[in-house]
C-alpha positions as CSV (number, residue, x, y, z in Angstrom):
1,M,-30.9,49.7,103.0
2,A,-31.0,52.4,105.6
3,A,-32.1,54.9,103.0
4,Q,-35.1,52.7,102.2
5,I,-35.9,52.1,105.9
6,I,-36.0,55.9,106.6
7,P,-36.2,57.5,103.2
8,T,-35.8,61.1,102.3
9,D,-39.0,62.6,101.3
10,G,-40.4,66.0,102.5
11,T,-38.0,65.6,105.5
12,A,-34.4,64.3,106.0
13,G,-33.9,60.6,106.0
14,A,-31.2,58.1,106.9
15,R,-28.8,59.4,104.2
16,E,-28.8,62.9,105.5
17,A,-28.5,61.8,109.1
18,G,-25.4,59.8,108.3
19,V,-26.8,56.6,109.6
20,V,-24.2,54.4,107.9
21,Y,-21.5,56.2,109.9
22,F,-23.4,55.3,113.1
23,I,-23.7,51.7,112.0
24,D,-20.0,51.5,111.1
25,R,-19.1,52.9,114.5
26,A,-21.5,50.7,116.3
27,L,-20.1,47.5,114.7
28,T,-16.5,48.4,115.7
29,T,-17.3,49.6,119.3
30,F,-20.4,49.0,121.5
31,D,-22.2,46.4,119.2
32,R,-19.3,44.3,117.9
33,E,-21.1,41.1,118.6
34,R,-23.5,42.0,115.7
35,Q,-20.7,42.0,113.1
36,S,-21.5,38.3,112.4
37,V,-25.1,39.2,111.6
38,Y,-23.8,41.6,108.9
39,N,-21.2,39.2,107.7
40,Q,-23.9,36.6,107.1
41,G,-26.6,39.0,106.0
42,L,-24.7,41.0,103.3
43,P,-24.0,37.8,101.2
44,L,-27.7,37.0,101.7
45,L,-28.6,40.4,100.3
46,Q,-26.2,40.0,97.4
47,S,-27.5,36.5,96.5
48,R,-31.1,37.6,96.7
49,T,-30.4,40.6,94.5
50,G,-29.1,38.2,91.9
51,E,-32.0,35.8,92.3
52,M,-34.7,38.3,92.2
53,F,-33.2,40.7,89.6
54,P,-30.9,38.8,87.2
55,G,-28.2,40.9,85.7
56,S,-28.2,43.3,88.7
57,A,-24.8,43.1,90.4
58,T,-25.6,44.9,93.7
59,F,-28.4,46.1,95.9
60,S,-27.4,49.7,95.4
61,S,-27.8,49.3,91.5
62,L,-31.5,48.5,91.9
63,H,-34.2,51.0,91.4
64,S,-35.9,52.2,94.6
65,D,-39.1,50.1,94.0
66,Q,-36.9,47.0,93.4
67,Q,-34.9,47.7,96.6
68,I,-38.2,47.8,98.5
69,Q,-39.4,44.6,97.0
70,L,-36.1,42.9,97.9
71,L,-36.2,44.2,101.5
72,T,-39.8,43.1,101.8
73,A,-38.7,39.6,100.8
74,I,-36.0,39.5,103.5
75,E,-37.7,41.4,106.3
76,S,-38.2,38.4,108.5
77,A,-34.4,37.7,108.5
78,D,-32.3,38.6,111.6
79,F,-30.1,40.7,109.3
80,F,-32.9,43.0,108.3
81,E,-34.1,43.4,111.9
82,V,-30.5,44.4,113.0
83,V,-30.1,46.8,110.1
84,R,-33.6,48.3,110.9
85,M,-32.7,48.6,114.6
86,H,-29.3,50.3,113.8
87,T,-30.9,52.6,111.3
88,I,-33.5,53.9,113.8
89,M,-30.8,54.2,116.5
90,G,-28.5,56.0,114.1
91,F,-31.3,58.4,113.1
92,L,-32.3,59.3,116.6
93,S,-29.1,58.9,118.6
94,D,-26.9,61.7,120.0
95,P,-24.8,63.0,117.0
96,E,-21.6,62.3,119.0
97,Y,-22.2,58.6,118.1
98,G,-21.9,59.2,114.4
99,G,-25.5,59.4,113.3
100,N,-28.2,62.0,113.5
101,R,-26.0,64.5,111.6
102,D,-27.0,68.1,112.5
103,G,-29.7,66.7,114.7
104,V,-32.0,66.0,111.7
105,G,-33.7,63.0,113.5
106,W,-34.3,65.1,116.6
107,K,-35.7,68.0,114.5
108,L,-38.1,65.6,112.9
109,I,-39.6,64.5,116.2
110,G,-39.4,67.9,117.8
111,F,-36.8,67.0,120.4
112,E,-34.7,69.8,121.8
113,Q,-31.4,68.9,123.3
114,K,-30.9,70.7,126.5
115,A,-28.1,69.9,128.8
116,S,-30.1,71.1,131.8
117,F,-33.6,72.1,132.5
118,R,-34.2,75.5,134.0
119,P,-37.7,76.1,135.4
120,P,-39.4,79.4,134.6
121,F,-39.1,81.9,137.4
122,G,-42.2,83.1,139.1
123,Y,-43.2,85.4,142.0
124,Y,-42.1,83.0,144.6
125,D,-38.4,83.2,143.6
126,A,-38.1,86.8,142.4
127,E,-35.2,87.4,144.7
128,E,-33.3,84.6,143.0
129,R,-33.4,86.4,139.6
130,R,-31.6,89.4,140.9
């Protein structure tokens, strides 16, 4: 699902950013209360896969256009909204939280991680530079 929400095209997507690792970590640490949304939503996804595409066992076995069709059908469900939110968070979060591997999300939006800001020196503080 995450790979369809932020797909790989000319730039890195959710797969390259390791968003699923972020989601896994989120559901076992700071966002535990949303486990129930996944516990209810994953069976929904599974059943809708079978309903919409008979003979298909899993969402991951569907072709990309079929996956998009299925996600469009469930986009108003709480489950989809939570997965979407976690996908975006995982794509843009600090890599220490399990997503945004190698800063691919930050690179995409032009964010430069700097621990501190140092203003440029000018004539008024020339002595400070020495």
